[in-house]
KOLRO-314975 format. One record per residue (C-alpha): x, y, z; chain; residue in three letters. Coordinates in nm, 2 decimals, m for minus. Example, Ala and Ser with C-alpha at 12.3 -4.5 7.8 and 13.67 -1.06 7.14 Angstrom:
BEGIN
     px     py     pz chain res
   1.23  m0.45   0.78     A ALA
   1.37  m0.11   0.71     A SER
END
This chain:
BEGIN
     px     py     pz chain res
  10.32  15.23  15.78     A MET
  10.42  15.51  15.54     A ILE
  10.50  15.27  15.26     A LYS
  10.16  15.11  15.29     A SER
  10.00  15.45  15.26     A LYS
  10.20  15.52  14.93     A HIS
  10.12  15.19  14.80     A LEU
   9.75  15.25  14.86     A THR
   9.76  15.58  14.68     A LYS
   9.93  15.42  14.37     A LEU
   9.67  15.15  14.36     A LEU
   9.38  15.42  14.37     A TRP
   9.56  15.63  14.10     A TRP
   9.60  15.32  13.88     A GLY
   9.25  15.22  13.91     A ALA
   9.12  15.58  13.84     A ALA
   9.34  15.60  13.53     A CYS
   9.21  15.26  13.40     A ALA
   8.86  15.37  13.44     A VAL
   8.92  15.69  13.25     A LEU
   9.12  15.53  12.97     A ALA
   8.86  15.25  12.88     A TYR
   8.63  15.47  12.67     A PRO
   8.92  15.60  12.46     A ILE
   9.04  15.25  12.41     A VAL
   8.69  15.12  12.30     A ASP
   8.66  15.41  12.06     A THR
   8.98  15.34  11.86     A VAL
   8.95  14.95  11.88     A ARG
   8.91  14.83  11.53     A PRO
   8.59  14.65  11.45     A SER
   8.60  14.29  11.29     A PRO
   8.50  14.42  10.95     A ALA
   8.78  14.70  10.95     A VAL
   9.03  14.44  11.07     A ALA
   9.00  14.26  10.74     A GLN
   9.14  14.57  10.57     A GLY
   9.19  14.94  10.64     A TRP
   8.95  15.19  10.51     A VAL
   8.91  15.55  10.59     A PHE
   8.64  15.63  10.87     A PRO
   8.42  15.83  10.61     A TRP
   8.42  15.53  10.38     A ASP
   8.31  15.28  10.65     A ALA
   7.94  15.33  10.61     A LYS
   7.93  15.38  10.24     A THR
   7.84  15.08  10.04     A LYS
   8.09  15.01   9.78     A ARG
   7.96  14.95   9.43     A GLU
   8.11  14.68   9.19     A THR
   8.24  14.83   8.87     A ARG
   8.07  14.71   8.55     A ARG
   8.31  14.56   8.29     A PRO
   8.38  14.82   8.01     A PRO
   8.14  14.78   7.71     A GLN
   8.26  14.86   7.36     A PRO
   8.12  15.18   7.22     A ARG
   7.97  15.18   6.87     A GLU
   8.07  15.45   6.63     A ARG
   7.83  15.72   6.58     A ARG
   7.63  15.69   6.25     A ARG
   7.40  15.94   6.09     A GLN
   7.08  15.86   5.91     A ILE
   7.07  15.96   5.55     A ALA
   6.77  16.18   5.46     A PRO
   6.48  16.01   5.27     A GLN
   6.49  16.01   4.91     A GLY
   6.86  16.01   4.86     A PHE
   6.98  15.80   4.58     A SER
   7.22  15.54   4.60     A ASN
   7.32  15.55   4.24     A ALA
   7.68  15.71   4.21     A TYR
   7.79  15.64   3.87     A ASN
   7.96  15.35   3.70     A ARG
   8.29  15.52   3.75     A ASN
   8.25  15.46   4.13     A ASN
   8.13  15.10   4.16     A PRO
   8.05  14.93   4.49     A GLY
   7.77  14.96   4.75     A ASN
   7.84  15.26   4.95     A ARG
   7.64  15.42   5.24     A SER
   7.41  15.71   5.13     A PRO
   7.54  15.92   5.41     A ILE
   7.89  15.88   5.28     A CYS
   7.77  16.00   4.93     A LEU
   7.59  16.29   5.09     A GLN
   7.90  16.39   5.30     A LEU
   8.13  16.36   4.99     A GLU
   7.89  16.60   4.80     A GLN
   7.90  16.85   5.08     A ARG
   8.29  16.82   5.08     A LEU
   8.30  16.88   4.69     A ALA
   8.06  17.18   4.74     A GLU
   8.29  17.33   5.02     A GLU
   8.59  17.30   4.81     A ALA
   8.40  17.46   4.51     A ASN
   8.30  17.75   4.73     A ARG
   8.64  17.82   4.85     A GLY
   8.80  17.78   4.51     A GLY
   8.54  18.03   4.35     A GLN
   8.62  18.28   4.63     A ALA
   8.99  18.26   4.56     A ARG
   8.95  18.31   4.19     A THR
   8.78  18.66   4.28     A GLN
   9.11  18.78   4.45     A LEU
   9.28  18.91   4.14     A PRO
   9.00  19.12   4.03     A ALA
   8.94  19.25   4.39     A ILE
   9.31  19.35   4.42     A GLU
   9.30  19.54   4.08     A GLN
   9.00  19.71   4.19     A GLY
   9.17  19.82   4.51     A ILE
   9.47  19.95   4.32     A ARG
   9.25  20.15   4.08     A THR
   9.03  20.29   4.37     A ALA
   9.36  20.39   4.57     A ARG
   9.50  20.56   4.26     A ASN
   9.18  20.74   4.18     A SER
   9.17  20.85   4.56     A LEU
   9.51  20.99   4.55     A ARG
   9.45  21.17   4.23     A ARG
   9.14  21.34   4.37     A LEU
   9.31  21.44   4.69     A GLU
   9.59  21.60   4.50     A ARG
   9.35  21.79   4.28     A GLU
   9.17  21.91   4.59     A LEU
   9.50  22.05   4.72     A ASP
   9.59  22.20   4.38     A SER
   9.26  22.37   4.34     A ARG
   9.30  22.53   4.68     A ASP
   8.98  22.38   4.81     A CYS
   9.07  22.40   5.18     A TYR
   9.07  22.69   5.43     A ASP
   9.34  22.61   5.70     A THR
   9.33  22.75   6.05     A PHE
   9.58  22.64   6.30     A ILE
   9.54  22.26   6.29     A PHE
   9.20  22.23   6.11     A THR
   9.10  22.22   5.73     A LYS
   8.76  22.34   5.62     A THR
   8.64  22.26   5.27     A LEU
   8.54  22.56   5.06     A ARG
   8.18  22.54   4.95     A ARG
   8.24  22.60   4.57     A THR
   8.09  22.41   4.30     A ARG
   8.41  22.25   4.17     A ARG
   8.55  22.19   4.53     A CYS
   8.22  22.02   4.65     A VAL
   8.22  21.80   4.34     A GLY
   8.57  21.69   4.39     A LEU
   8.51  21.61   4.75     A ASP
   8.20  21.41   4.67     A ARG
   8.41  21.20   4.41     A ARG
   8.68  21.17   4.68     A SER
   8.44  21.04   4.94     A ARG
   8.29  20.78   4.70     A GLU
   8.64  20.66   4.60     A ALA
   8.73  20.62   4.96     A SER
   8.41  20.43   5.03     A ARG
   8.47  20.19   4.74     A GLN
   8.83  20.13   4.85     A LEU
   8.71  20.04   5.20     A GLY
   8.44  19.81   5.05     A ASP
   8.70  19.62   4.83     A LEU
   8.95  19.60   5.12     A GLN
   8.67  19.44   5.35     A ALA
   8.58  19.20   5.07     A ARG
   8.94  19.09   5.03     A ARG
   8.99  19.05   5.41     A GLN
   8.67  18.83   5.43     A GLN
   8.80  18.59   5.15     A ILE
   9.14  18.57   5.31     A LEU
   9.01  18.52   5.66     A GLY
   8.76  18.26   5.53     A SER
   9.02  18.06   5.35     A GLY
   9.12  17.85   5.65     A ASP
   8.78  17.89   5.81     A ARG
   8.56  17.62   5.66     A SER
   8.38  17.30   5.72     A TYR
   8.62  17.07   5.54     A GLN
   8.77  16.94   5.85     A ASP
   8.43  16.87   6.01     A ASP
   8.30  16.69   5.70     A ILE
   8.61  16.47   5.68     A ILE
   8.58  16.39   6.04     A ARG
   8.21  16.29   5.99     A GLU
   8.33  16.07   5.70     A LEU
   8.57  15.90   5.92     A ALA
   8.32  15.84   6.20     A LEU
   8.08  15.69   5.94     A ASN
   8.35  15.44   5.83     A ASN
   8.33  15.58   5.48     A CYS
   8.69  15.49   5.40     A SER
   9.03  15.43   5.59     A ALA
   9.17  15.71   5.39     A ILE
   8.92  15.96   5.56     A TYR
   9.02  15.82   5.90     A GLN
   9.40  15.89   5.82     A ARG
   9.32  16.23   5.68     A GLU
   9.10  16.31   5.99     A SER
   9.39  16.21   6.23     A ARG
   9.64  16.41   6.01     A ARG
   9.42  16.73   6.02     A ARG
   9.39  16.70   6.40     A ASN
   9.60  16.99   6.55     A PRO
   9.68  16.78   6.86     A PHE
   9.80  16.46   6.69     A SER
  10.15  16.59   6.64     A ASN
  10.20  16.63   7.02     A PHE
  10.16  16.25   7.07     A TRP
  10.33  16.12   6.76     A GLN
  10.70  16.12   6.67     A ASP
  10.80  16.25   6.34     A GLU
  10.96  15.93   6.24     A ASP
  10.65  15.72   6.34     A SER
  10.42  15.93   6.10     A GLY
  10.32  15.87   5.75     A ASP
  10.63  15.93   5.55     A ARG
  10.61  16.14   5.24     A GLY
  10.25  16.26   5.33     A ARG
  10.13  16.59   5.18     A VAL
  10.14  16.89   5.41     A ARG
   9.84  17.12   5.43     A GLY
   9.47  17.06   5.38     A ASN
   9.44  16.94   5.03     A THR
   9.20  16.68   4.86     A PHE
   9.49  16.49   4.71     A ALA
   9.45  16.11   4.79     A GLY
   9.09  16.13   4.91     A LEU
   8.87  15.84   4.78     A PRO
   8.64  16.07   4.56     A PHE
   8.70  16.26   4.25     A ALA
   8.54  16.60   4.16     A THR
   8.46  16.68   3.80     A TYR
   8.43  16.98   3.57     A ARG
   8.14  16.96   3.33     A THR
   8.16  17.13   2.98     A VAL
   7.87  17.18   2.74     A CYS
   7.98  17.11   2.38     A VAL
   7.78  17.25   2.09     A ARG
   7.78  16.96   1.84     A LEU
   7.76  17.16   1.51     A CYS
   8.10  17.32   1.56     A ASP
   8.25  17.17   1.87     A GLY
   8.24  17.50   2.05     A TYR
   8.22  17.45   2.44     A TYR
   8.16  17.64   2.76     A PHE
   8.17  17.55   3.13     A PRO
   7.87  17.44   3.33     A VAL
   8.02  17.33   3.67     A SER
   8.38  17.37   3.79     A PHE
   8.36  17.12   4.07     A SER
   8.08  16.87   4.10     A THR
   8.01  16.49   4.15     A LEU
   7.87  16.24   3.91     A PRO
   7.54  16.24   4.10     A THR
   7.49  16.60   3.95     A HIS
   7.57  16.51   3.58     A PHE
   7.20  16.49   3.50     A ALA
   7.13  16.84   3.63     A ARG
   7.42  16.97   3.44     A ASP
   7.30  16.80   3.12     A ALA
   6.97  16.97   3.15     A ASN
   7.13  17.31   3.21     A ALA
   7.35  17.26   2.91     A CYS
   7.05  17.19   2.68     A GLN
   6.87  17.49   2.82     A SER
   7.14  17.74   2.75     A ARG
   7.19  17.66   2.38     A CYS
   6.94  17.63   2.10     A ALA
   7.17  17.40   1.89     A ALA
   7.21  17.04   1.97     A PRO
   7.46  16.98   2.27     A THR
   7.61  16.72   2.48     A GLU
   7.76  16.72   2.82     A LEU
   8.13  16.64   2.86     A TYR
   8.34  16.61   3.18     A PHE
   8.69  16.56   3.31     A HIS
   8.84  16.53   3.65     A GLN
   8.92  16.85   3.83     A ASN
   9.19  16.87   3.95     A PRO
   9.39  16.62   3.76     A GLY
   9.29  16.64   3.39     A GLN
   9.24  16.91   3.13     A SER
   8.98  16.98   2.86     A VAL
   9.17  16.77   2.60     A ASP
   9.09  16.47   2.83     A GLN
   8.71  16.53   2.86     A MET
   8.47  16.25   2.76     A VAL
   8.11  16.24   2.68     A SER
   7.87  16.16   2.96     A GLN
   7.64  15.96   2.73     A GLN
   7.88  15.75   2.53     A SER
   8.19  15.78   2.74     A GLN
   8.40  15.86   2.43     A ARG
   8.66  16.13   2.43     A PRO
   8.61  16.48   2.27     A TYR
   8.86  16.42   2.02     A SER
   8.65  16.14   1.85     A ASP
   8.38  16.39   1.79     A LEU
   8.36  16.48   1.42     A LYS
   8.33  16.85   1.49     A THR
   8.59  16.87   1.75     A ALA
   8.76  17.21   1.75     A PHE
   8.58  17.31   1.43     A ARG
   8.49  17.64   1.56     A TYR
   8.86  17.73   1.57     A ARG
   8.90  17.67   1.19     A LYS
   8.59  17.81   1.03     A LYS
   8.25  17.97   1.09     A TYR
   7.96  17.73   1.05     A VAL
   7.66  17.93   0.93     A ALA
   7.35  17.88   1.15     A GLY
   7.54  17.72   1.44     A CYS
   7.47  17.94   1.74     A SER
   7.32  17.90   2.09     A CYS
   7.08  18.19   2.03     A LYS
   6.74  18.09   1.90     A THR
   6.71  18.38   1.64     A ALA
   7.05  18.28   1.49     A GLU
   7.04  17.90   1.49     A TYR
   6.94  17.72   1.17     A ILE
   6.90  17.33   1.17     A PRO
   7.07  17.12   0.93     A GLU
   6.74  17.10   0.71     A GLY
   6.79  17.46   0.63     A GLY
   6.46  17.61   0.79     A SER
   6.51  17.84   1.11     A SER
   6.31  17.76   1.43     A LEU
   5.95  17.91   1.46     A PRO
   5.96  18.27   1.55     A GLY
   6.35  18.32   1.47     A ALA
   6.47  18.60   1.26     A GLN
   6.72  18.55   0.98     A PRO
   7.08  18.62   1.10     A ALA
   7.33  18.82   0.91     A ALA
   7.64  18.66   0.78     A GLN
   7.91  18.67   1.04     A GLN
   8.28  18.64   0.99     A PRO
   8.46  18.30   1.05     A ALA
   8.53  18.38   1.43     A SER
   8.32  18.11   1.60     A GLY
   8.01  18.33   1.66     A GLY
   7.93  18.69   1.72     A THR
   8.11  18.92   1.96     A ASP
   7.85  18.91   2.23     A ASN
   7.84  18.53   2.20     A GLU
   8.22  18.50   2.24     A ARG
   8.21  18.72   2.55     A ARG
   7.92  18.52   2.70     A LYS
   8.05  18.17   2.61     A LEU
   8.42  18.18   2.66     A SER
   8.58  17.83   2.61     A PRO
   8.73  17.65   2.91     A VAL
   9.11  17.69   2.88     A ARG
END
């Protein structure tokens, strides 16, 4: 009797547990879709999107401004994109700007030394003239005429020294701060040349982290230089045909600017002139050739004649120039006889030859 009661209790407890466990089992029971493969519960209701196959990206190209000429010069044959010519022109101007700023450094440093020496001399003179009244830790300027004048000159020298030092620091700070890397990167993106693409990778500051030293370009030039780039910059020189005298027009330009430099050459001199050019860097004045005839300067009959003798009437000044016919230009005053030195002193200072 007792055993039957215990058995009845167990059956009731088993039935109660089964009823309570059914909702839990139904909750965790996987659905037919989930049975195909396991997914997270928060991804069960989201619709999976199929990925599109990767599409090749086109290189970004820029549109050249209207009116830009495609003529580049016969020294650079081939059909090149106008945007490449424009970017190369900007690169040459950037190189010229940086070079001209660097050429000013010697004069600025000389001015700094002069201003510093002048300031020290004035400070010593102020002390020797007993121009200061000292009280504990303070110095007061005596308001005499001599001391006030020395103090004013000392302040002016100090201001000049500060301006020169700030100018030098600006040039030194902007030497590496330029747009050369950006322009070369644009040249590479526009497929102007494979050399630009290599140069752009070389100038990338992060390229060395992913490239072994042995796998890089062997023998490549370190530093940001223009050596090996597929364009050449030129120095243009204005030659006076009557005696071979020459003076610079542009220190770094492209053949697309030769016509502009030729007009500037003619406007600066009353005597007949002709534009000559040579690569810069890479060549010297002895290798310059004519823009019109493409003949070297040494073939000119009057080459270096100004170094040997004075040619009467051969001058860039309208008042002193006399044509070969013997009559001076209208409105010109007769010039006095000058020694055989290649022109007057003012002219030699103004038109110094390119060395």
